[in-house]
MIDOSE-1310 file (N, C-alpha, C; in nm, 2 decimals, decimal comma, always signed):
residues 305
xxxx	+1,45/-0,41/-2,89/+1,32/-0,46/-2,91/+1,22/-0,41/-2,80; +1,10/-0,41/-2,83/+1,00/-0,38/-2,72/+0,90/-0,49/-2,72; +0,83/-0,50/-2,60/+0,73/-0,61/-2,58/+0,59/-0,55/-2,59; +0,50/-0,63/-2,63/+0,36/-0,59/-2,62/+0,31/-0,63/-2,48
xxxx	+0,25/-0,54/-2,42/+0,22/-0,55/-2,27/+0,07/-0,53/-2,25; +0,02/-0,61/-2,16/-0,11/-0,58/-2,10/-0,08/-0,54/-1,95; -0,14/-0,43/-1,91/-0,12/-0,38/-1,78/-0,24/-0,40/-1,69; -0,22/-0,44/-1,57/-0,33/-0,46/-1,48/-0,30/-0,39/-1,35
xxxx	-0,38/-0,29/-1,31/-0,35/-0,22/-1,19/-0,47/-0,13/-1,16; -0,47/-0,08/-1,03/-0,59/+0,00/-0,99/-0,55/+0,13/-0,92; -0,48/+0,12/-0,80/-0,46/+0,24/-0,72/-0,35/+0,33/-0,77; -0,33/+0,44/-0,70/-0,23/+0,54/-0,73/-0,09/+0,48/-0,73
xxxx	-0,07/+0,38/-0,64/+0,06/+0,31/-0,64/+0,10/+0,25/-0,77; +0,00/+0,21/-0,86/+0,03/+0,15/-0,98/+0,06/+0,24/-1,10; +0,02/+0,37/-1,08/+0,03/+0,46/-1,19/+0,17/+0,48/-1,24; +0,27/+0,50/-1,15/+0,41/+0,52/-1,20/+0,46/+0,40/-1,28
xxxx	+0,42/+0,28/-1,25/+0,46/+0,16/-1,33/+0,41/+0,17/-1,47; +0,28/+0,21/-1,48/+0,22/+0,22/-1,62/+0,29/+0,33/-1,70; +0,32/+0,44/-1,63/+0,39/+0,55/-1,69/+0,53/+0,51/-1,74; +0,60/+0,43/-1,66/+0,74/+0,39/-1,69/+0,73/+0,29/-1,81
xxxx	+0,64/+0,20/-1,81/+0,63/+0,11/-1,93/+0,61/+0,19/-2,06; +0,52/+0,29/-2,05/+0,50/+0,37/-2,17/+0,63/+0,45/-2,21; +0,69/+0,50/-2,11/+0,81/+0,58/-2,14/+0,93/+0,50/-2,19; +0,93/+0,37/-2,15/+1,04/+0,29/-2,20/+1,01/+0,22/-2,34
xxxx	+0,90/+0,26/-2,40/+0,87/+0,22/-2,53/+0,80/+0,10/-2,56; +0,75/+0,03/-2,45/+0,68/-0,09/-2,47/+0,54/-0,06/-2,52; +0,48/-0,15/-2,59/+0,35/-0,13/-2,65/+0,24/-0,18/-2,55; +0,17/-0,09/-2,49/+0,06/-0,13/-2,40/-0,07/-0,14/-2,48
xxxx	-0,10/-0,27/-2,50/-0,22/-0,30/-2,58/-0,35/-0,27/-2,51; -0,35/-0,29/-2,38/-0,47/-0,27/-2,30/-0,44/-0,26/-2,15; -0,53/-0,18/-2,09/-0,52/-0,17/-1,94/-0,64/-0,23/-1,88; -0,62/-0,31/-1,78/-0,73/-0,37/-1,70/-0,73/-0,30/-1,56
xxxx	-0,84/-0,26/-1,51/-0,85/-0,19/-1,38/-0,98/-0,22/-1,32; -1,00/-0,20/-1,19/-1,12/-0,22/-1,13/-1,23/-0,12/-1,18; -1,36/-0,17/-1,18/-1,46/-0,08/-1,23/-1,48/+0,05/-1,14; -1,53/+0,15/-1,19/-1,56/+0,27/-1,11/-1,64/+0,24/-0,99
xxxx	-1,60/+0,30/-0,88/-1,67/+0,28/-0,75/-1,72/+0,41/-0,69; -1,82/+0,40/-0,61/-1,88/+0,52/-0,55/-1,79/+0,56/-0,44; -1,75/+0,69/-0,44/-1,66/+0,74/-0,34/-1,69/+0,89/-0,30; -1,63/+0,93/-0,19/-1,65/+1,07/-0,15/-1,79/+1,10/-0,09
xxxx	-1,81/+1,22/-0,04/-1,93/+1,25/+0,03/-2,05/+1,24/-0,06; -2,04/+1,27/-0,19/-2,15/+1,26/-0,28/-2,17/+1,12/-0,33; -2,08/+1,03/-0,30/-2,09/+0,89/-0,35/-2,11/+0,88/-0,50; -2,03/+0,97/-0,57/-2,03/+0,96/-0,71/-1,94/+0,85/-0,76
xxxx	-1,98/+0,79/-0,88/-1,90/+0,69/-0,94/-1,76/+0,75/-0,98; -1,65/+0,69/-0,93/-1,52/+0,75/-0,96/-1,43/+0,64/-1,02; -1,37/+0,68/-1,13/-1,27/+0,59/-1,19/-1,15/+0,58/-1,11; -1,08/+0,46/-1,12/-0,96/+0,44/-1,04/-0,85/+0,53/-1,09
xxxx	-0,75/+0,56/-1,01/-0,63/+0,64/-1,06/-0,57/+0,58/-1,19; -0,56/+0,45/-1,20/-0,50/+0,39/-1,32/-0,59/+0,42/-1,44; -0,72/+0,40/-1,42/-0,82/+0,43/-1,53/-0,81/+0,57/-1,58; -0,80/+0,67/-1,48/-0,79/+0,81/-1,52/-0,66/+0,83/-1,60
xxxx	-0,55/+0,78/-1,56/-0,43/+0,80/-1,62/-0,43/+0,74/-1,76; -0,48/+0,62/-1,77/-0,48/+0,54/-1,90/-0,56/+0,62/-2,00; -0,67/+0,67/-1,96/-0,76/+0,75/-2,05/-0,68/+0,87/-2,10; -0,61/+0,94/-2,01/-0,53/+1,06/-2,05/-0,43/+1,02/-2,16
xxxx	-0,37/+0,90/-2,14/-0,27/+0,85/-2,24/-0,33/+0,79/-2,36; -0,46/+0,78/-2,37/-0,53/+0,73/-2,49/-0,52/+0,58/-2,50; -0,52/+0,51/-2,39/-0,51/+0,36/-2,39/-0,64/+0,30/-2,38; -0,65/+0,18/-2,43/-0,77/+0,10/-2,43/-0,79/+0,05/-2,28
xxxx	-0,90/+0,08/-2,22/-0,92/+0,04/-2,08/-1,04/-0,05/-2,07; -1,02/-0,17/-2,00/-1,13/-0,26/-1,97/-1,15/-0,27/-1,82; -1,27/-0,28/-1,77/-1,30/-0,29/-1,63/-1,39/-0,40/-1,59; -1,35/-0,53/-1,62/-1,44/-0,64/-1,59/-1,46/-0,66/-1,44
xxxx	-1,58/-0,69/-1,40/-1,61/-0,72/-1,26/-1,54/-0,84/-1,21; -1,52/-0,94/-1,30/-1,45/-1,06/-1,26/-1,38/-1,13/-1,38; -1,26/-1,18/-1,35/-1,18/-1,25/-1,45/-1,23/-1,40/-1,45; -1,33/-1,43/-1,38/-1,38/-1,57/-1,38/-1,46/-1,60/-1,50
xxxx	-1,51/-1,49/-1,57/-1,59/-1,51/-1,69/-1,50/-1,56/-1,81; -1,53/-1,67/-1,87/-1,45/-1,71/-1,98/-1,44/-1,61/-2,09; -1,54/-1,53/-2,12/-1,54/-1,43/-2,22/-1,43/-1,32/-2,20; -1,41/-1,29/-2,07/-1,31/-1,19/-2,04/-1,17/-1,25/-2,07
xxxx	-1,15/-1,37/-2,04/-1,02/-1,43/-2,07/-1,00/-1,46/-2,22; -1,11/-1,49/-2,29/-1,11/-1,50/-2,43/-1,05/-1,37/-2,50; -1,10/-1,26/-2,45/-1,06/-1,13/-2,50/-0,91/-1,10/-2,47; -0,87/-1,14/-2,35/-0,73/-1,13/-2,32/-0,64/-1,21/-2,41
xxxx	-0,68/-1,34/-2,43/-0,60/-1,42/-2,51/-0,59/-1,37/-2,66; -0,70/-1,31/-2,70/-0,71/-1,27/-2,84/-0,61/-1,15/-2,87; -0,56/-1,09/-2,77/-0,47/-0,98/-2,79/-0,33/-1,03/-2,83; -0,30/-1,15/-2,80/-0,17/-1,21/-2,83/-0,05/-1,13/-2,77
xxxx	-0,07/-1,08/-2,65/+0,04/-1,00/-2,59/+0,15/-1,08/-2,54; +0,27/-1,02/-2,53/+0,39/-1,09/-2,48/+0,38/-1,12/-2,33; +0,33/-1,02/-2,26/+0,34/-1,03/-2,11/+0,23/-0,94/-2,05; +0,19/-0,99/-1,93/+0,10/-0,90/-1,85/+0,18/-0,85/-1,73
xxxx	+0,17/-0,72/-1,71/+0,24/-0,66/-1,59/+0,13/-0,62/-1,49; +0,14/-0,67/-1,37/+0,03/-0,65/-1,27/+0,09/-0,58/-1,15; +0,01/-0,47/-1,11/+0,05/-0,39/-0,99/-0,08/-0,36/-0,91; -0,10/-0,43/-0,80/-0,21/-0,40/-0,72/-0,34/-0,39/-0,79
xxxx	-0,37/-0,49/-0,87/-0,49/-0,50/-0,95/-0,61/-0,51/-0,87; -0,61/-0,60/-0,77/-0,73/-0,62/-0,69/-0,82/-0,73/-0,72; -0,78/-0,82/-0,81/-0,85/-0,94/-0,85/-0,76/-1,06/-0,85; -0,82/-1,17/-0,81/-0,75/-1,30/-0,82/-0,76/-1,35/-0,96
xxxx	-0,65/-1,38/-1,03/-0,65/-1,42/-1,17/-0,65/-1,58/-1,17; -0,75/-1,64/-1,24/-0,75/-1,78/-1,26/-0,63/-1,83/-1,34; -0,60/-1,96/-1,34/-0,49/-2,01/-1,41/-0,49/-1,98/-1,56; -0,60/-1,99/-1,62/-0,61/-1,96/-1,76/-0,57/-1,82/-1,79
xxxx	-0,60/-1,72/-1,71/-0,56/-1,59/-1,73/-0,41/-1,57/-1,71; -0,36/-1,64/-1,61/-0,21/-1,64/-1,59/-0,13/-1,68/-1,70; -0,19/-1,77/-1,79/-0,12/-1,82/-1,90/-0,16/-1,76/-2,04; -0,24/-1,65/-2,03/-0,30/-1,59/-2,15/-0,20/-1,51/-2,24
xxxx	-0,08/-1,49/-2,19/+0,02/-1,41/-2,27/+0,15/-1,50/-2,28; +0,23/-1,47/-2,37/+0,35/-1,55/-2,40/+0,43/-1,58/-2,28; +0,46/-1,48/-2,20/+0,55/-1,49/-2,08/+0,47/-1,50/-1,95; +0,34/-1,50/-1,96/+0,26/-1,51/-1,84/+0,24/-1,37/-1,77
xxxx	+0,21/-1,38/-1,64/+0,18/-1,25/-1,57/+0,30/-1,23/-1,47; +0,35/-1,11/-1,47/+0,45/-1,07/-1,37/+0,39/-0,97/-1,28; +0,41/-0,98/-1,15/+0,35/-0,90/-1,04/+0,45/-0,82/-0,96; +0,43/-0,69/-0,95/+0,51/-0,61/-0,86/+0,45/-0,61/-0,72
xxxx	+0,53/-0,65/-0,62/+0,48/-0,66/-0,49/+0,56/-0,59/-0,39; +0,50/-0,51/-0,30/+0,57/-0,42/-0,21/+0,61/-0,49/-0,08; +0,69/-0,59/-0,09/+0,76/-0,65/+0,03/+0,87/-0,74/-0,01; +0,94/-0,80/+0,09/+1,04/-0,90/+0,06/+0,98/-1,03/+0,08
xxxx	+0,93/-1,09/-0,02/+0,86/-1,22/-0,01/+0,96/-1,33/+0,04; +0,91/-1,43/+0,12/+0,77/-1,45/+0,15/+0,71/-1,37/+0,27; +0,79/-1,28/+0,32/+0,73/-1,19/+0,43/+0,63/-1,10/+0,37; +0,51/-1,09/+0,43/+0,40/-1,01/+0,40/+0,34/-1,03/+0,26
xxxx	+0,31/-1,16/+0,24/+0,22/-1,19/+0,13/+0,08/-1,13/+0,16; +0,01/-1,09/+0,05/-0,12/-1,04/+0,07/-0,15/-0,90/+0,05; -0,26/-0,85/+0,11/-0,32/-0,72/+0,07/-0,26/-0,60/+0,12; -0,20/-0,60/+0,24/-0,15/-0,48/+0,30/+0,00/-0,49/+0,35
xxxx	+0,09/-0,52/+0,26/+0,23/-0,54/+0,30/+0,30/-0,42/+0,35; +0,27/-0,30/+0,30/+0,34/-0,18/+0,34/+0,29/-0,15/+0,48; +0,16/-0,15/+0,51/+0,11/-0,12/+0,64/+0,16/-0,22/+0,74; +0,16/-0,34/+0,71/+0,20/-0,45/+0,81/+0,35/-0,44/+0,84
xxxx	+0,43/-0,41/+0,74/+0,57/-0,40/+0,77/+0,60/-0,29/+0,87; +0,54/-0,17/+0,86/+0,56/-0,06/+0,95/+0,50/-0,10/+1,09; +0,38/-0,15/+1,09/+0,31/-0,19/+1,21/+0,39/-0,29/+1,29; +0,46/-0,38/+1,22/+0,54/-0,48/+1,29/+0,68/-0,43/+1,34
xxxx	+0,71/-0,31/+1,30/+0,84/-0,25/+1,34/+0,96/-0,30/+1,25; +0,93/-0,35/+1,13/+1,04/-0,40/+1,05/+1,14/-0,29/+1,01; +1,26/-0,33/+1,01/+1,37/-0,23/+0,97/+1,38/-0,21/+0,82; +1,34/-0,31/+0,74/+1,35/-0,31/+0,60/+1,23/-0,37/+0,53
xxxx	+1,20/-0,33/+0,41/+1,11/-0,39/+0,33/+1,16/-0,39/+0,18; +1,08/-0,40/+0,08/+1,14/-0,39/-0,05/+1,03/-0,40/-0,16; +1,07/-0,41/-0,28/+0,99/-0,42/-0,40/+1,04/-0,54/-0,48; +0,95/-0,62/-0,52/+0,99/-0,74/-0,60/+0,90/-0,76/-0,72
xxxx	+0,95/-0,81/-0,83/+0,87/-0,85/-0,94/+0,88/-1,00/-0,94; +0,77/-1,07/-0,94/+0,76/-1,21/-0,93/+0,68/-1,27/-1,05; +0,71/-1,39/-1,08/+0,63/-1,47/-1,18/+0,50/-1,52/-1,11; +0,39/-1,47/-1,15/+0,26/-1,51/-1,08/+0,23/-1,65/-1,11
xxxx	+0,17/-1,71/-1,00/+0,12/-1,85/-1,01/-0,01/-1,85/-0,93; -0,07/-1,96/-0,92/-0,21/-1,97/-0,86/-0,21/-1,93/-0,71; -0,11/-1,96/-0,64/-0,10/-1,92/-0,50/-0,09/-1,77/-0,48; -0,13/-1,73/-0,36/-0,12/-1,59/-0,32/+0,02/-1,54/-0,30
xxxx	+0,08/-1,47/-0,40/+0,21/-1,41/-0,39/+0,32/-1,52/-0,36; +0,30/-1,64/-0,42/+0,39/-1,75/-0,39/+0,49/-1,77/-0,50; +0,48/-1,70/-0,62/+0,57/-1,72/-0,73/+0,71/-1,69/-0,71; +0,80/-1,74/-0,80/+0,94/-1,71/-0,80/+0,97/-1,56/-0,82
xxxx	+1,08/-1,52/-0,75/+1,12/-1,38/-0,76/+1,21/-1,36/-0,88; +1,18/-1,26/-0,96/+1,26/-1,23/-1,08/+1,35/-1,11/-1,06; +1,31/-1,01/-0,98/+1,39/-0,89/-0,96/+1,35/-0,84/-0,82; +1,45/-0,78/-0,75/+1,43/-0,74/-0,61/+1,51/-0,62/-0,57
xxxx	+1,45/-0,53/-0,50/+1,52/-0,41/-0,44/+1,48/-0,40/-0,29; +1,58/-0,39/-0,21/+1,56/-0,37/-0,06/+1,56/-0,23/-0,03; +1,47/-0,19/+0,06/+1,45/-0,05/+0,10/+1,44/-0,04/+0,26; +1,52/+0,05/+0,31/+1,51/+0,08/+0,46/+1,38/+0,15/+0,49
xxxx	+1,32/+0,11/+0,61/+1,21/+0,18/+0,66/+1,26/+0,28/+0,76; +1,23/+0,41/+0,73/+1,28/+0,51/+0,81/+1,20/+0,53/+0,94; +1,26/+0,59/+1,04/+1,19/+0,60/+1,17/+1,07/+0,68/+1,16; +1,06/+0,77/+1,07/+0,94/+0,86/+1,05/+0,85/+0,82/+0,93
xxxx	+0,88/+0,71/+0,87/+0,80/+0,67/+0,76/+0,65/+0,64/+0,80; +0,56/+0,70/+0,73/+0,42/+0,66/+0,74/+0,39/+0,57/+0,62; +0,28/+0,50/+0,63/+0,24/+0,41/+0,52/+0,23/+0,49/+0,39; +0,18/+0,61/+0,39/+0,17/+0,70/+0,28/+0,30/+0,73/+0,22
xxxx	+0,40/+0,77/+0,30/+0,53/+0,81/+0,25/+0,60/+0,69/+0,19; +0,59/+0,57/+0,26/+0,66/+0,45/+0,21/+0,60/+0,40/+0,09; +0,47/+0,41/+0,08/+0,40/+0,37/-0,05/+0,45/+0,45/-0,17; +0,47/+0,58/-0,15/+0,51/+0,67/-0,26/+0,66/+0,63/-0,30
xxxx	+0,74/+0,60/-0,20/+0,88/+0,57/-0,23/+0,89/+0,43/-0,30; +0,82/+0,34/-0,25/+0,82/+0,20/-0,31/+0,76/+0,21/-0,45; +0,66/+0,29/-0,47/+0,59/+0,30/-0,60/+0,69/+0,35/-0,71; +0,77/+0,45/-0,67/+0,87/+0,50/-0,77/+0,98/+0,40/-0,80
xxxx	+1,03/+0,33/-0,69/+1,14/+0,23/-0,71/+1,08/+0,12/-0,79; +0,96/+0,07/-0,76/+0,91/-0,04/-0,83/+0,89/-0,01/-0,98; +0,84/+0,11/-1,01/+0,82/+0,15/-1,15/+0,95/+0,14/-1,23; +1,06/+0,19/-1,17/+1,19/+0,18/-1,23/+1,24/+0,04/-1,26
xxxx	+1,19/-0,06/-1,19/+1,23/-0,19/-1,21/+1,17/-0,26/-1,34; +1,06/-0,21/-1,38/+1,00/-0,27/-1,50/+1,08/-0,27/-1,63; +1,15/-0,16/-1,67/+1,23/-0,17/-1,79/+1,34/-0,27/-1,78; +1,41/-0,28/-1,66/+1,51/-0,37/-1,64/+1,46/-0,52/-1,65
xxxx	+1,35/-0,54/-1,59/+1,29/-0,67/-1,59/+1,25/-0,72/-1,73; +1,18/-0,63/-1,80/+1,14/-0,67/-1,94/+1,25/-0,68/-2,03; +1,36/-0,60/-2,02/+1,47/-0,61/-2,10/+1,54/-0,75/-2,08; +1,55/-0,79/-1,95/+1,61/-0,92/-1,92/+1,52/-1,03/-1,97
xxxx	+1,39/-1,01/-1,97/+1,29/-1,11/-2,01/+1,31/-1,13/-2,16; +1,33/-1,02/-2,24/+1,35/-1,03/-2,38/+1,48/-1,11/-2,41; +1,59/-1,08/-2,33/+1,72/-1,15/-2,36/+1,72/-1,29/-2,31; +1,62/-1,33/-2,23/+1,62/-1,46/-2,17/+1,71/-1,48/-2,06
xxxx	+1,75/-1,36/-1,99/+1,85/-1,37/-1,89/+1,79/-1,36/-1,74; +1,66/-1,36/-1,73/+1,61/-1,36/-1,60/+1,63/-1,50/-1,53; +1,67/-1,50/-1,40/+1,69/-1,62/-1,33/+1,59/-1,63/-1,21; +1,48/-1,70/-1,23/+1,38/-1,70/-1,12/+1,44/-1,76/-0,99
xxxx	+1,41/-1,70/-0,88/+1,46/-1,75/-0,75/+1,34/-1,79/-0,66; +1,34/-1,91/-0,62/+1,23/-1,95/-0,53/+1,23/-1,87/-0,40; +1,12/-1,84/-0,34/+1,11/-1,77/-0,21/+1,17/-1,86/-0,10; +1,24/-1,80/-0,01/+1,31/-1,87/+0,10/+1,27/-1,81/+0,23
xxxx	+1,23/-1,89/+0,33/+1,20/-1,84/+0,46/+1,06/-1,86/+0,49; +1,02/-1,82/+0,62/+0,89/-1,84/+0,67/+0,79/-1,74/+0,61; +0,68/-1,78/+0,56/+0,58/-1,69/+0,50/+0,50/-1,62/+0,62; +0,48/-1,49/+0,60/+0,38/-1,42/+0,68/+0,28/-1,35/+0,59
xxxx	+0,16/-1,32/+0,65/+0,05/-1,27/+0,56/+0,01/-1,13/+0,61; +0,00/-1,05/+0,51/-0,04/-0,91/+0,53/-0,19/-0,90/+0,51; -0,27/-0,94/+0,61/-0,41/-0,93/+0,60/-0,46/-0,79/+0,59; -0,58/-0,78/+0,53/-0,64/-0,64/+0,51/-0,65/-0,58/+0,65
xxxx	-0,64/-0,45/+0,65/-0,65/-0,38/+0,78/-0,80/-0,38/+0,83; -0,82/-0,42/+0,95/-0,95/-0,42/+1,01/-0,97/-0,29/+1,09; -1,09/-0,23/+1,08/-1,11/-0,10/+1,15/-1,09/-0,12/+1,30; -1,11/-0,24/+1,35/-1,10/-0,26/+1,49/-0,95/-0,24/+1,54
xxxx	-0,86/-0,25/+1,45/-0,72/-0,24/+1,48/-0,67/-0,10/+1,50; -0,76/+0,00/+1,46/-0,72/+0,14/+1,45/-0,73/+0,21/+1,58; -0,80/+0,16/+1,68/-0,81/+0,23/+1,80/-0,69/+0,22/+1,88; -0,64/+0,33/+1,93/-0,51/+0,34/+2,01/-0,54/+0,29/+2,15
xxxx	-0,46/+0,19/+2,19/-0,47/+0,13/+2,33/-0,35/+0,19/+2,41; -0,38/+0,28/+2,49/-0,27/+0,35/+2,56/-0,19/+0,26/+2,66; -0,24/+0,14/+2,69/-0,17/+0,05/+2,78/-0,05/-0,02/+2,71; -0,05/+0,00/+2,58/+0,06/-0,07/+2,50/+0,19/+0,02/+2,50
xxxx	+0,31/-0,03/+2,48/+0,43/+0,05/+2,48/+0,42/+0,16/+2,37; +0,49/+0,27/+2,40/+0,48/+0,38/+2,30/+0,55/+0,34/+2,17; +0,65/+0,26/+2,17/+0,71/+0,22/+2,04/+0,61/+0,14/+1,96; +0,53/+0,05/+2,02/+0,43/-0,02/+1,94/+0,33/+0,07/+1,88
xxxx	+0,28/+0,17/+1,96/+0,18/+0,26/+1,92/+0,23/+0,35/+1,81; +0,36/+0,39/+1,82/+0,42/+0,47/+1,71/+0,42/+0,39/+1,58; +0,45/+0,26/+1,58/+0,44/+0,18/+1,46/+0,30/+0,17/+1,41; +0,20/+0,15/+1,50/+0,06/+0,15/+1,46/+0,02/+0,27/+1,39
xxxx	+0,05/+0,38/+1,45/+0,01/+0,52/+1,40/+0,07/+0,54/+1,26; +0,19/+0,51/+1,25/+0,26/+0,54/+1,12/+0,21/+0,44/+1,01; +0,18/+0,31/+1,05/+0,14/+0,21/+0,96/+0,00/+0,24/+0,91; -0,08/+0,31/+0,99/-0,22/+0,34/+0,95/-0,24/+0,48/+0,90
xxxx	-0,14/+0,55/+0,87/-0,14/+0,69/+0,82/-0,11/+0,69/+0,67; -0,19/+0,75/+0,59/-0,31/+0,84/+0,62/-0,44/+0,76/+0,64; -0,45/+0,64/+0,59/-0,57/+0,57/+0,60/-0,56/+0,43/+0,65; -0,65/+0,38/+0,74/-0,77/+0,45/+0,79/-0,74/+0,55/+0,90
xxxx	-0,62/+0,55/+0,96/-0,58/+0,64/+1,06/-0,61/+0,58/+1,20; -0,50/+0,57/+1,28/-0,52/+0,53/+1,42/-0,59/+0,64/+1,50; -0,67/+0,61/+1,60/-0,75/+0,71/+1,66/-0,77/+0,68/+1,81; -0,80/+0,79/+1,88/-0,85/+0,79/+2,02/-0,96/+0,88/+2,04
xxxx	-1,02/+0,89/+2,16/-1,12/+0,98/+2,19/-1,07/+1,09/+2,28; -1,11/+1,21/+2,24/-1,08/+1,33/+2,32/-1,20/+1,41/+2,34; -1,25/+1,43/+2,46/-1,38/+1,50/+2,49/-1,49/+1,43/+2,42; -1,49/+1,29/+2,41/-1,59/+1,22/+2,35/-1,60/+1,22/+2,20
xxxx	-1,50/+1,28/+2,14/-1,49/+1,29/+1,99/-1,37/+1,21/+1,94; -1,39/+1,15/+1,83/-1,28/+1,07/+1,77/-1,18/+1,16/+1,70; -1,05/+1,14/+1,74/-0,94/+1,22/+1,68/-0,84/+1,12/+1,63; -0,81/+1,13/+1,50/-0,70/+1,05/+1,44/-0,57/+1,10/+1,47
xxxx	-0,47/+1,02/+1,49/-0,33/+1,06/+1,51/-0,25/+1,01/+1,39; -0,19/+1,10/+1,32/-0,12/+1,06/+1,20/+0,03/+1,06/+1,22; +0,08/+1,12/+1,32/+0,23/+1,12/+1,35/+0,25/+1,15/+1,50; +0,34/+1,08/+1,56/+0,38/+1,10/+1,70/+0,52/+1,07/+1,72
xxxx	+0,58/+1,09/+1,83/+0,72/+1,07/+1,86/+0,73/+1,01/+2,00; +0,81/+0,91/+2,01/+0,83/+0,84/+2,14/+0,92/+0,93/+2,23; +0,88/+0,94/+2,36/+0,96/+1,02/+2,46/+0,97/+0,94/+2,59; +1,07/+0,95/+2,66/+1,10/+0,88/+2,78/+1,03/+0,95/+2,90
xxxx	+0,90/+0,93/+2,91/+0,83/+0,99/+3,03/+0,72/+0,89/+3,07; +0,68/+0,90/+3,19/+0,58/+0,80/+3,24/+0,46/+0,86/+3,31; +0,36/+0,78/+3,32/+0,23/+0,82/+3,39/+0,13/+0,71/+3,37; +0,01/+0,74/+3,41/-0,09/+0,64/+3,39/-0,13/+0,63/+3,24
xxxx	-0,15/+0,51/+3,18/-0,17/+0,50/+3,04/-0,29/+0,59/+3,00; -0,26/+0,67/+2,90/-0,36/+0,77/+2,85/-0,36/+0,90/+2,91; -0,27/+0,92/+3,02/-0,27/+1,05/+3,09/-0,20/+1,16/+3,01; -0,26/+1,27/+3,00/-0,20/+1,39/+2,94/-0,09/+1,45/+3,03
xxxx	+0,03/+1,44/+2,99/+0,14/+1,48/+3,08/+0,19/+1,63/+3,07; +0,15/+1,69/+2,96/+0,18/+1,84/+2,95/+0,08/+1,90/+2,85; +0,09/+2,03/+2,84/+0,00/+2,10/+2,75/+0,03/+2,10/+2,60; +0,13/+2,02/+2,57/+0,17/+2,00/+2,43/+0,14/+1,86/+2,38
xxxx	+0,05/+1,79/+2,45/+0,00/+1,66/+2,41/+0,10/+1,55/+2,42; +0,17/+1,54/+2,53/+0,25/+1,43/+2,56/+0,16/+1,33/+2,64; +0,14/+1,21/+2,58/+0,05/+1,11/+2,64/+0,12/+0,99/+2,69; +0,10/+0,96/+2,82/+0,16/+0,84/+2,88/+0,11/+0,71/+2,82
xxxx	+0,20/+0,61/+2,80/+0,16/+0,48/+2,74/+0,20/+0,37/+2,85; +0,17/+0,25/+2,81/+0,21/+0,14/+2,90/+0,36/+0,14/+2,93; +0,44/+0,19/+2,84/+0,58/+0,20/+2,86/+0,62/+0,33/+2,78; +0,69/+0,42/+2,84/+0,73/+0,55/+2,78/+0,60/+0,63/+2,74
xxxx	+0,62/+0,73/+2,66/+0,51/+0,82/+2,62/+0,51/+0,86/+2,47; +0,40/+0,91/+2,42/+0,40/+0,96/+2,28/+0,37/+1,11/+2,28; +0,45/+1,18/+2,21/+0,42/+1,32/+2,18/+0,34/+1,33/+2,05; +0,22/+1,37/+2,06/+0,14/+1,38/+1,94/+0,19/+1,50/+1,85
xxxx	+0,20/+1,47/+1,72/+0,26/+1,57/+1,63/+0,16/+1,62/+1,53; +0,09/+1,53/+1,47/-0,01/+1,56/+1,36/-0,14/+1,48/+1,39; -0,25/+1,56/+1,40/-0,38/+1,49/+1,43/-0,48/+1,54/+1,34; -0,60/+1,47/+1,34/-0,71/+1,51/+1,26/-0,84/+1,48/+1,33
xxxx	-0,90/+1,59/+1,38/-1,04/+1,58/+1,44/-1,14/+1,53/+1,34; -1,24/+1,46/+1,39/-1,35/+1,41/+1,30/-1,41/+1,53/+1,22; -1,42/+1,50/+1,08/-1,48/+1,60/+0,99/-1,39/+1,72/+0,96; -1,26/+1,71/+1,00/-1,17/+1,82/+0,97/-1,04/+1,77/+0,90
xxxx	-0,96/+1,86/+0,86/-0,83/+1,83/+0,79/-0,73/+1,80/+0,90; -0,62/+1,74/+0,85/-0,50/+1,72/+0,94/-0,45/+1,86/+0,99; -0,40/+1,86/+1,12/-0,34/+1,98/+1,17/-0,24/+1,94/+1,27; -0,16/+2,04/+1,31/-0,05/+2,01/+1,41/-0,12/+1,99/+1,54
xxxx	-0,07/+1,90/+1,63/-0,12/+1,88/+1,76/-0,12/+2,01/+1,84; -0,02/+2,09/+1,82/-0,02/+2,22/+1,89/-0,14/+2,31/+1,86; -0,18/+2,32/+1,73/-0,30/+2,39/+1,69/-0,42/+2,33/+1,75; -0,43/+2,20/+1,75/-0,55/+2,13/+1,80/-0,56/+2,16/+1,95
xxxx	-0,45/+2,15/+2,02/-0,45/+2,17/+2,17/-0,50/+2,30/+2,21; -0,48/+2,40/+2,13/-0,53/+2,54/+2,16/-0,68/+2,55/+2,18; -0,75/+2,47/+2,10/-0,90/+2,48/+2,10/-0,97/+2,36/+2,16; -0,89/+2,27/+2,22/-0,95/+2,15/+2,28/-0,93/+2,14/+2,43
xxxx	-1,01/+2,07/+2,50/-1,00/+2,05/+2,64/-0,91/+1,93/+2,67; -0,78/+1,95/+2,67/-0,69/+1,84/+2,70/-0,59/+1,89/+2,81; -0,66/+1,91/+2,93/-0,58/+1,96/+3,04/-0,48/+1,86/+3,09; -0,37/+1,90/+3,15/-0,28/+1,81/+3,21/-0,35/+1,72/+3,32
xxxx	-0,32/+1,59/+3,31/-0,38/+1,50/+3,41/-0,50/+1,43/+3,35; -0,56/+1,48/+3,24/-0,68/+1,42/+3,18/-0,64/+1,28/+3,13; -0,73/+1,19/+3,13/-0,71/+1,05/+3,07/-0,78/+1,04/+2,94; -0,70/+1,01/+2,84/-0,76/+0,98/+2,71/-0,80/+0,83/+2,70
x	-0,90/+0,81/+2,62/-0,95/+0,67/+2,60/-0,95/+0,64/+2,45
């Protein structure tokens, strides 16, 4: 058997889940995604990645500004769908929307709940130096990521994982969980498990967090840099210009915080040092730190701020 599905999602992270639901034979009655937003240097209206993929697949796409409008929920209820599958949709669903399908709304979340409930679980896990994270499908309820867990996969966070790399890996793993989850849902064999442990919240990334403070330990800064790569990108100033650092490596060397220790961009921190590997000057593409150093004034002994 197959289920009739409503899919709700917006970013690139959600696209593999929608593709997997289609490939596994479920009937996707409608896709909900965020409305087109202005993006890029030209500030052109741009459809979300889910919107673009859904149109390619010939799916019915709706982009309501808010699910608070009764007419929007009326339309959802009228579909008579079996289940709603939600992946990083970007809207808070009211109780009536959560109950608008036979089995309610199931949400794919990229952490091991209750750790890192909220908007930025992948970034926060890396920034906190967590050794593991995961992907879980939960039964949605009114609280923020508080529902029972239906299916779970644990994933190791590698020492060189950036948020971008980890997002991509979790996206693929999560997509593969949907067919198993919906098959068990049809059989009535899902066993909801309440969340256990202390909740932590993955608040949205504030731009003020992105500036590199060289007085902090190198291991902390390494986590910050990887957790903010590729967006918004941790940064420092070199020659009065902002330079994002997308990848670095901890090395056992010392000096004054922010001091350039060699001509290959080894920078002293509050504890140990960071070897810059991949950087991005303002207005330019990412490049190796070695290439950047050739054309920049980063003499040994200089202090970065």
